[in-house]
C-alpha positions as CSV (number, residue, x, y, z in Angstrom):
1,M,18.6,-10.8,18.7
2,Y,21.2,-12.4,16.5
3,S,22.2,-15.3,18.4
4,R,18.8,-16.3,19.7
5,L,17.7,-16.7,16.1
6,R,20.7,-18.5,15.2
7,H,20.0,-20.8,17.6
8,F,16.7,-21.4,16.6
9,F,17.6,-22.2,12.6
10,V,20.1,-24.4,13.9
11,T,17.9,-26.1,15.8
12,I,15.7,-26.2,12.7
13,Y,18.0,-27.9,10.5
14,S,19.5,-30.3,13.5
15,R,15.9,-31.7,14.0
16,F,15.6,-32.3,10.0
17,V,18.7,-34.7,10.2
18,L,16.7,-36.9,12.6
19,F,14.7,-38.3,9.7
20,H,16.9,-39.5,7.0
21,W,14.0,-38.8,4.3
22,M,14.6,-34.8,5.1
23,Q,18.7,-34.3,5.4
24,V,18.8,-31.1,4.6
25,K,22.0,-28.8,4.4
26,T,21.7,-25.1,4.9
27,S,23.5,-24.3,1.4
28,A,20.9,-26.7,-0.7
29,R,17.8,-24.9,-0.8
30,P,16.2,-21.5,-0.6
31,I,14.1,-20.9,2.3
32,V,10.5,-19.0,3.1
33,V,10.5,-17.6,6.2
34,S,7.5,-16.7,7.9
35,I,7.8,-13.1,9.7
36,P,5.3,-12.5,12.6
37,I,2.7,-10.0,12.3
38,C,4.3,-7.3,14.8
39,H,4.9,-3.6,14.9
40,Y,1.3,-2.7,13.5
41,D,1.5,0.7,13.0
42,N,3.4,2.9,10.1
43,T,5.6,5.0,12.4
44,E,9.3,5.5,11.6
45,S,10.1,3.4,14.9
46,A,7.9,0.5,14.1
47,K,9.4,0.8,10.5
48,A,12.6,0.5,12.1
49,A,11.8,-2.2,14.5
50,R,10.7,-4.2,11.4
51,R,14.0,-3.4,9.1
52,Q,15.8,-4.8,12.5
53,L,14.3,-7.8,12.5
54,K,14.6,-8.8,9.0
55,Q,17.6,-7.6,8.6
56,T,18.9,-9.9,11.8
57,I,17.0,-12.9,10.2
58,Y,18.7,-12.5,6.6
59,S,22.0,-12.2,8.3
60,V,21.6,-15.0,10.5
61,L,20.3,-17.1,7.6
62,F,23.4,-16.0,5.0
63,D,25.6,-16.7,7.6
64,M,24.6,-20.2,7.8
65,N,25.2,-20.2,4.1
66,V,21.6,-20.3,3.0
67,P,21.8,-19.5,-0.7
68,A,18.6,-17.5,-0.9
69,I,15.9,-16.1,1.5
70,C,12.2,-15.1,0.7
71,A,10.9,-13.4,4.0
72,I,6.7,-12.8,4.1
73,N,4.4,-11.7,6.6
74,Q,2.8,-14.6,8.0
75,A,-0.7,-13.1,7.2
76,T,0.2,-12.4,3.6
77,L,1.3,-16.4,3.5
78,A,-2.3,-17.3,5.1
79,L,-3.9,-15.0,2.2
80,Y,-2.1,-16.8,-0.6
81,A,-2.7,-20.5,1.1
82,A,-6.6,-19.1,0.2
83,R,-5.6,-18.3,-3.5
84,R,-5.9,-14.8,-2.9
85,T,-3.4,-12.3,-3.1
86,S,-5.7,-9.0,-2.0
87,G,-8.0,-8.9,0.8
88,I,-8.2,-9.0,4.6
89,V,-6.7,-11.6,7.0
90,V,-8.0,-12.0,10.6
91,N,-5.3,-13.9,12.5
92,I,-6.7,-15.0,15.9
93,G,-3.1,-15.1,17.5
94,F,-1.7,-16.3,20.8
95,Q,-2.5,-12.9,22.8
96,Q,-4.3,-10.7,20.2
97,T,-6.3,-10.8,16.7
98,S,-4.9,-8.8,14.2
99,I,-6.7,-7.4,11.1
100,V,-4.5,-7.0,8.3
101,P,-5.4,-5.5,5.1
102,I,-3.1,-7.1,1.8
103,L,-3.4,-5.5,-1.7
104,H,-1.5,-7.4,-4.0
105,G,0.6,-9.5,-1.6
106,K,1.5,-5.9,0.4
107,V,0.5,-4.9,3.7
108,M,-1.4,-1.8,3.5
109,R,0.4,-0.5,6.6
110,K,-1.0,3.3,5.4
111,V,-4.5,2.0,5.6
112,G,-3.7,0.6,9.0
113,V,-3.9,-3.0,10.9
114,E,-6.5,-3.2,13.3
115,V,-5.7,-5.1,16.4
116,V,-8.2,-6.6,19.2
117,G,-6.5,-7.3,22.2
118,M,-8.1,-10.6,22.6
119,G,-6.4,-14.3,21.3
120,A,-6.6,-17.6,21.5
121,L,-5.3,-17.8,25.3
122,K,-8.3,-15.5,26.4
123,L,-10.6,-17.8,24.6
124,T,-8.8,-20.9,26.3
125,G,-8.8,-19.2,29.6
126,F,-12.4,-18.1,29.1
127,L,-13.6,-22.1,28.5
128,R,-11.4,-22.7,32.0
129,E,-13.5,-20.6,34.0
130,L,-16.6,-21.9,32.6
131,M,-15.8,-25.6,33.5
132,Q,-14.4,-24.5,37.0
133,Q,-17.7,-23.2,37.7
134,K,-19.4,-26.3,36.9
135,N,-16.9,-28.0,39.0
136,M,-15.0,-30.0,36.0
137,H,-11.6,-31.0,37.2
138,F,-8.5,-30.8,34.8
139,D,-5.1,-31.2,35.1
140,S,-3.8,-28.5,32.7
141,L,-4.7,-25.4,30.7
142,Y,-3.9,-27.7,27.8
143,T,-6.8,-30.1,28.5
144,V,-8.9,-27.3,28.1
145,R,-7.5,-26.3,24.6
146,S,-7.9,-29.6,23.1
147,L,-11.5,-29.2,24.3
148,K,-11.8,-25.9,22.3
149,E,-9.9,-26.8,19.3
150,V,-7.3,-29.7,17.4
151,P,-4.0,-29.3,18.7
152,T,-1.3,-28.5,15.8
153,L,0.2,-31.9,14.4
154,P,4.4,-31.6,14.8
155,F,6.1,-30.1,11.5
156,A,7.6,-33.8,10.6
157,L,4.1,-35.2,11.1
158,Q,2.5,-32.6,8.6
159,A,4.9,-33.0,5.7
160,L,4.4,-36.8,6.0
161,I,0.5,-36.5,5.9
162,F,-0.8,-33.3,3.8
163,I,-0.2,-35.2,0.6
164,H,-3.3,-37.6,1.6
165,F,-5.1,-35.6,4.1
166,P,-4.4,-31.8,3.5
167,L,-7.0,-30.7,6.1
168,V,-6.2,-33.3,8.7
169,N,-5.3,-30.3,11.4
170,G,-7.7,-27.8,9.6
171,K,-11.0,-29.3,11.4
172,S,-11.8,-28.5,14.6
173,L,-13.5,-30.6,17.3
174,K,-17.2,-30.5,16.8
175,L,-17.1,-29.7,20.6
176,C,-16.9,-26.0,20.5
177,Y,-18.4,-23.4,17.9
178,V,-19.9,-20.2,17.0
179,A,-23.4,-19.6,17.2
180,L,-24.8,-17.7,14.3
181,D,-27.5,-16.6,16.7
182,Y,-26.5,-16.6,20.2
183,E,-29.9,-15.5,21.9
184,A,-31.4,-18.5,20.0
185,E,-28.8,-20.5,20.7
186,L,-29.2,-20.5,24.4
187,S,-32.5,-22.3,24.2
188,K,-31.3,-25.4,22.5
189,D,-30.1,-28.4,24.3
190,T,-26.4,-28.4,22.9
191,Q,-24.7,-31.0,25.5
192,A,-21.6,-32.8,24.2
193,T,-19.5,-35.4,25.6
194,L,-15.7,-35.3,24.4
195,E,-13.0,-37.9,25.8
196,V,-9.4,-36.4,26.3
197,A,-6.8,-38.7,26.2
198,A,-5.6,-39.9,29.9
199,E,-8.1,-37.2,31.4
200,G,-11.7,-38.8,30.8
201,C,-14.8,-37.6,29.4
202,F,-15.9,-33.8,29.7
203,T,-19.6,-32.9,28.9
204,L,-20.2,-29.3,27.8
205,S,-23.4,-27.6,26.9
206,K,-23.8,-23.8,26.8
207,E,-20.1,-23.6,27.2
208,R,-19.6,-24.8,23.6
209,F,-20.5,-21.9,21.9
210,Q,-20.3,-19.3,25.0
211,T,-16.5,-19.5,24.3
212,G,-16.4,-18.2,21.1
213,E,-19.0,-15.7,21.9
214,I,-16.3,-13.3,23.5
215,L,-15.0,-12.6,20.1
216,F,-18.4,-10.6,19.5
217,Q,-19.2,-9.9,23.3
218,P,-15.7,-9.3,24.6
219,R,-17.6,-8.0,27.8
220,M,-18.7,-11.5,28.8
221,A,-15.3,-12.4,29.4
222,G,-14.6,-9.1,31.5
223,V,-12.2,-7.6,28.3
224,R,-12.7,-3.9,27.3
225,A,-12.1,-4.4,23.6
226,M,-13.7,-3.9,19.8
227,A,-15.8,-6.7,18.9
228,L,-14.2,-8.8,16.0
229,H,-16.9,-7.5,13.4
230,Q,-16.2,-4.3,14.6
231,A,-12.8,-4.1,14.2
232,V,-12.9,-6.0,10.6
233,A,-15.9,-3.2,9.5
234,L,-13.4,-0.5,10.7
235,C,-10.3,-2.0,8.7
236,M,-13.0,-1.9,5.6
237,D,-14.0,1.7,6.2
238,H,-10.1,2.6,6.1
239,C,-9.8,0.5,3.3
240,Q,-12.5,2.4,1.1
241,A,-11.9,6.0,2.4
242,A,-8.0,5.4,1.3
243,E,-9.4,4.5,-2.5
244,L,-6.3,2.8,-3.2
245,T,-7.8,1.2,-6.6
246,G,-10.1,2.1,-9.1
247,D,-12.3,-1.5,-7.6
248,N,-13.0,-1.2,-4.2
249,S,-13.8,-4.9,-3.9
250,W,-10.5,-6.0,-3.0
251,F,-11.0,-5.9,0.9
252,K,-14.6,-7.5,0.8
253,T,-12.5,-11.0,1.1
254,V,-11.7,-11.7,4.5
255,V,-9.4,-15.0,5.1
256,L,-9.5,-16.2,8.8
257,T,-6.4,-17.9,10.2
258,G,-5.3,-19.3,13.4
259,G,-6.2,-22.3,15.5
260,S,-9.1,-20.6,17.3
261,A,-10.3,-19.4,14.0
262,C,-11.1,-22.9,12.8
263,L,-14.1,-22.9,15.3
264,P,-17.1,-24.1,13.4
265,G,-19.6,-21.4,12.7
266,L,-17.0,-18.6,13.1
267,A,-16.9,-17.4,9.3
268,E,-20.6,-17.7,8.9
269,R,-21.1,-15.5,12.0
270,L,-18.8,-12.8,11.1
271,G,-19.9,-12.7,7.6
272,K,-23.6,-12.2,9.1
273,E,-22.4,-9.8,11.9
274,L,-20.8,-7.5,8.7
275,H,-23.6,-7.2,6.6
276,E,-25.7,-6.1,9.7
277,L,-23.3,-3.5,10.5
278,L,-22.3,-1.9,7.1
279,P,-24.3,-0.2,4.7
280,K,-25.4,-2.4,1.9
281,S,-23.0,-0.7,-0.4
282,M,-20.1,-2.1,1.6
283,S,-21.7,-5.3,2.8
284,T,-22.7,-6.4,-0.9
285,G,-20.0,-9.1,-1.9
286,I,-18.4,-9.9,1.7
287,R,-17.2,-13.3,1.6
288,V,-15.4,-14.6,4.8
289,I,-13.4,-17.7,4.3
290,S,-12.2,-20.0,6.8
291,P,-8.8,-21.1,7.6
292,P,-8.0,-23.0,4.0
293,F,-5.4,-25.2,6.1
294,G,-6.1,-24.6,9.8
295,A,-3.6,-23.4,12.0
296,D,-1.3,-23.9,9.1
297,S,-2.3,-21.9,6.7
298,A,0.7,-19.8,6.7
299,W,3.0,-23.0,6.3
300,F,0.9,-23.9,3.4
301,G,1.0,-20.7,1.7
302,A,5.1,-21.2,2.1
303,K,4.5,-24.2,0.3
304,L,2.3,-22.8,-2.5
305,I,5.2,-20.2,-3.1
306,S,7.8,-22.5,-3.4
307,N,6.6,-24.5,-6.0
308,L,5.7,-21.9,-8.2
309,S,7.7,-21.8,-11.5
310,T,9.0,-18.0,-10.7
311,F,11.0,-19.5,-7.6
312,P,13.1,-18.4,-5.9
313,G,13.5,-15.6,-9.0
314,P,11.9,-12.6,-7.8
315,W,10.6,-13.8,-4.8
316,C,14.2,-14.1,-2.9
317,M,16.8,-12.3,-2.1
318,T,20.7,-13.6,-2.3
319,K,23.7,-12.8,-0.2
320,K,25.0,-10.6,-2.7
321,Q,21.9,-8.6,-3.3
322,F,21.6,-8.1,0.8
323,R,25.1,-7.2,1.3
324,Y,24.2,-4.4,-1.8
325,K,21.3,-3.4,-0.1
326,A,23.1,-2.9,3.1
327,R,25.8,-0.9,1.9
328,R,23.2,1.5,0.2
329,F,21.8,2.0,3.4
330,L,18.1,0.7,2.1
331,W,17.3,-0.7,5.0
C-alpha cells in the first residue's frame, strides 16, 4: 500500500509542475486528502483497516516532506460543500451507493452506514442494454456514460474555471433524468437527441428516465437490492433510534453526491419517496439537496476547508503529532 500511494502522490505533484502557474513543492503547503468511503461497519477489523489506510497516507506524505495533513472522509467533504456539518450523505459511487450519517462533521458509524450494491456502473450498463435492444451502435461504454452524465473535467481545468463557472461540471446533460412519477412518465413523449463527438447523434425516449429508475426499482435491472429511498429511510430510522442529540432534525438534510447523483429530478424524486414511505413525524422537514458542485463536491468541500481562517490549525496533523501518536499506540 505504501509504494502504491507514494507513486500516486509523486505523480500528482509532478503533474502540477507541468503547469508553471501551479508549481508546488511538497514542503510548501498543507494538503487536504479525501479518504474514500470504505470499511463501512464499526467492527474491530473495519476500524483496523481504516486506521491502516489513514496511517499509510500520513506516512507517505510526511516522508515526502508535506508540512501538515488534513485527512477527511469524502462524504464529509461533500457535506461541507453544501454548507452543512450534519446530515445524511448519499454517495452514488462507481460500483455501489453509500448512505452515510454525519453529525457535527463525524461519520456516525455506530448508527450504521447503509450500502446499496448498485452504483454508476450499473446505471451505465443498464442504459447500454436498453440501447442495444434498440440496435443502437456505439464504440464504448464511455459513449453511453456521456449520454447519461457530464464527464468530469480534468483537475487542472477545474482549477482554472471554477471561479467563473462554479457549476460547470455540476450540471448533467438533459438526456437522462429521473421521473417524479414513473408510471405517468411512460405515457409521455420523451424523445430527445444528443450528439456525441466522433460518434454521431443518439435518440432516446423512455431510456432517458428508465436508466435512473433502477435506483428506485432495482429489479428492473435484475438486481436484488434495497431501493435507494428504502436505504435512506432505514438510515434515518437508525438515526432517530440512536437519540444522539435532543434535536432529531439533524438527519433530515440529505445531500446527494457523485456523477450519477447529478441526474435531473433525482433529489425531487427521493424527497417524494421518503415522504410517502416514512411516518409524518419523521418525514416532516426532510430536505434533499442536489450535488452542490456535481461529481466534484468533495473537492470543493476540501477547498472550503483550506480557505478557513482556522486552517491548517486544528484541521491538520503535523509530522511531530503523527510520530507522537504512533509512539503512544493511539492508532
